[in-house]
C-alpha positions as CSV (number, residue, x, y, z in Angstrom):
1,M,-15.3,-4.0,5.6
2,S,-18.5,-5.8,4.8
3,P,-19.4,-8.7,2.3
4,G,-19.9,-7.3,-1.0
5,D,-17.6,-4.5,-0.8
6,K,-14.9,-4.4,-3.8
7,I,-11.2,-4.4,-2.9
8,L,-8.1,-4.0,-4.9
9,D,-5.0,-5.5,-3.8
10,I,-2.0,-3.8,-5.8
11,G,1.1,-5.8,-5.8
12,C,-0.9,-8.8,-4.8
13,A,2.0,-11.2,-5.4
14,T,0.7,-14.9,-4.8
15,G,-2.9,-13.7,-3.6
16,H,-2.7,-14.9,-0.1
17,F,-4.2,-11.7,1.3
18,L,-6.9,-11.8,-1.3
19,N,-7.7,-15.2,-0.1
20,E,-8.3,-13.9,3.2
21,C,-10.7,-11.1,1.6
22,D,-12.5,-14.0,-0.3
23,K,-13.2,-15.7,3.0
24,K,-14.8,-12.3,4.2
25,G,-17.1,-12.3,1.2
26,L,-15.4,-9.3,-0.5
27,V,-15.4,-8.8,-4.2
28,T,-11.7,-9.3,-5.0
29,Y,-9.3,-7.9,-7.6
30,G,-5.7,-8.1,-7.6
31,I,-2.7,-6.7,-10.0
32,D,1.0,-7.6,-9.9
33,I,3.6,-6.8,-12.3
34,S,4.8,-10.5,-12.3
35,P,3.2,-13.0,-14.5
36,E,4.5,-15.8,-12.3
37,F,3.0,-14.1,-9.3
38,I,-0.3,-13.9,-10.8
39,K,-0.2,-17.6,-12.2
40,K,0.3,-18.7,-8.4
41,A,-2.4,-16.5,-7.2
42,K,-4.9,-17.9,-9.4
43,K,-4.4,-21.0,-7.3
44,N,-4.7,-19.1,-4.0
45,T,-7.7,-16.8,-4.8
46,T,-11.0,-16.3,-6.8
47,A,-9.9,-12.6,-7.3
48,K,-10.0,-11.2,-10.8
49,L,-6.4,-10.7,-11.4
50,H,-4.4,-8.8,-14.0
51,V,-0.7,-8.7,-15.1
52,H,-0.1,-5.0,-15.0
53,D,2.6,-2.2,-14.7
54,L,1.5,0.4,-12.4
55,N,3.8,2.8,-14.0
56,N,1.1,2.8,-17.0
57,G,-1.6,4.1,-14.7
58,L,-4.7,2.1,-13.6
59,K,-6.9,3.0,-16.7
60,I,-7.7,-0.7,-16.7
61,F,-10.3,0.3,-14.0
62,R,-13.4,2.7,-14.1
63,A,-13.8,5.8,-11.8
64,N,-15.5,4.9,-8.5
65,S,-15.0,1.3,-8.5
66,F,-13.6,0.2,-5.1
67,N,-14.2,0.6,-1.6
68,F,-10.9,-0.4,-0.6
69,I,-7.2,-0.6,-2.2
70,T,-4.3,-2.2,-0.5
71,V,-0.8,-1.2,-1.4
72,F,1.7,-3.1,0.7
73,D,5.4,-2.2,0.0
74,V,5.0,-1.1,-3.6
75,I,4.7,2.7,-3.8
76,E,8.5,3.0,-3.3
77,H,9.2,1.1,-6.5
78,L,7.0,3.6,-8.8
79,D,7.9,6.2,-11.2
80,S,5.6,8.7,-10.1
81,P,4.1,8.1,-6.6
82,I,1.9,11.2,-6.9
83,N,0.3,10.2,-10.2
84,F,-0.2,6.7,-8.8
85,L,-2.0,7.9,-5.8
86,K,-4.1,10.3,-8.1
87,E,-5.2,7.0,-10.0
88,C,-6.1,5.3,-6.7
89,Q,-8.1,8.3,-5.9
90,R,-9.9,8.4,-9.2
91,I,-10.8,4.6,-9.0
92,L,-11.9,4.7,-5.2
93,K,-15.7,5.2,-4.4
94,P,-16.5,8.2,-2.4
95,K,-15.4,7.7,1.1
96,G,-13.4,4.7,-0.2
97,K,-10.2,4.0,1.6
98,I,-6.6,3.2,0.6
99,I,-4.3,1.3,3.1
100,L,-0.6,1.4,2.3
101,T,2.6,0.6,3.6
102,T,6.3,1.7,2.8
103,P,9.7,1.6,4.6
104,N,10.1,4.6,6.8
105,L,13.2,6.6,5.9
106,S,13.1,8.4,9.2
107,S,13.1,5.0,11.2
108,L,15.4,4.3,14.1
109,G,16.7,1.4,11.9
110,H,17.7,3.8,9.3
111,F,19.8,5.9,11.7
112,L,21.5,2.9,13.2
113,T,22.3,0.9,10.1
114,R,22.7,4.0,7.7
115,D,24.0,2.7,4.3
116,K,23.0,-1.0,5.4
117,W,19.3,-0.1,5.9
118,H,16.9,-2.4,4.2
119,G,15.3,0.3,2.2
120,Y,18.6,1.1,0.4
121,S,19.4,-2.6,-0.3
122,D,16.6,-3.0,-2.6
123,T,17.8,-1.4,-5.8
124,T,14.3,-1.2,-7.3
125,H,13.3,1.2,-4.5
126,Q,13.0,4.8,-6.7
127,Y,11.3,6.8,-3.7
128,L,11.7,6.8,0.1
129,F,9.4,8.4,2.4
130,T,9.2,9.9,5.9
131,P,5.8,10.1,7.4
132,V,5.8,13.8,6.8
133,S,6.6,13.4,2.9
134,L,4.1,10.4,2.4
135,R,1.3,12.4,4.2
136,F,2.0,15.4,2.0
137,T,2.0,13.3,-1.3
138,T,-1.2,11.5,-0.2
139,E,-3.0,14.8,0.4
140,Q,-1.6,16.2,-3.1
141,A,-3.3,13.4,-4.7
142,G,-6.7,14.6,-3.1
143,L,-7.0,11.8,-0.3
144,S,-7.6,12.7,3.3
145,V,-5.0,10.8,5.6
146,T,-7.1,9.2,8.4
147,R,-4.2,7.4,10.2
148,L,-0.7,7.3,10.0
149,E,1.6,4.9,12.2
150,T,5.2,3.8,12.1
151,P,5.2,0.4,14.0
152,F,8.7,-1.1,14.8
153,H,8.2,-5.0,15.1
154,P,9.2,-7.0,17.0
155,L,9.9,-4.7,19.7
156,P,8.1,-5.1,23.1
157,R,4.7,-3.4,22.9
158,Q,5.9,-0.6,25.3
159,L,8.8,0.3,23.2
160,D,6.9,-0.2,19.9
161,F,4.4,2.5,21.2
162,L,7.3,4.8,21.9
163,T,8.9,4.5,18.7
164,S,5.5,4.6,16.8
165,K,4.5,7.9,18.5
166,L,8.1,9.4,17.6
167,N,7.6,8.1,13.9
168,L,10.7,6.0,14.3
169,G,9.2,2.5,13.4
170,G,10.6,0.7,10.4
171,Q,7.3,0.9,8.3
172,I,4.9,3.5,7.6
173,W,1.3,2.5,7.6
174,L,-1.1,5.0,6.0
175,V,-4.9,4.8,5.8
176,A,-6.5,7.6,3.7
177,Q,-10.1,8.4,2.3
178,K,-11.3,9.7,-0.7
179,K,-13.0,12.8,0.2
180,K,-16.1,12.6,-2.0
């Protein structure tokens, strides 16, 4: 990331991540479904903020607008993850990147805790992903996956490395790029 790059934080909550981006000289934008979060975010960031329901698409932004889009623990809440990712692809600049996280359905934690797993405890989750299904969905939206990891924190580094290599970590971290 370079100063002047445009970044959109989807599900920006109270704007703390955007505040860090402001400090790096990025041109910041944020959206969240919660008016209360956006009100708080206005105190934490200089970003252009919008209250918006992602299930209505991202038509509030023009095509080829952003160098980066971040989506932390949001995609699992949406009516149509594939349509959402297609919209992200549309608003990314050529070679722009999306960075997203979501709970890992194939995690060791899921296998150990079964129906008590945190991915099930949030009743607003509509879709749950494995690394394979998230990669497939992302690629179907026209994005190229450049990195996919499944960290398992707070395990010691050696165990975290092993669970990540086996795709057993608790979160999926995905980076994808717009092809052209």
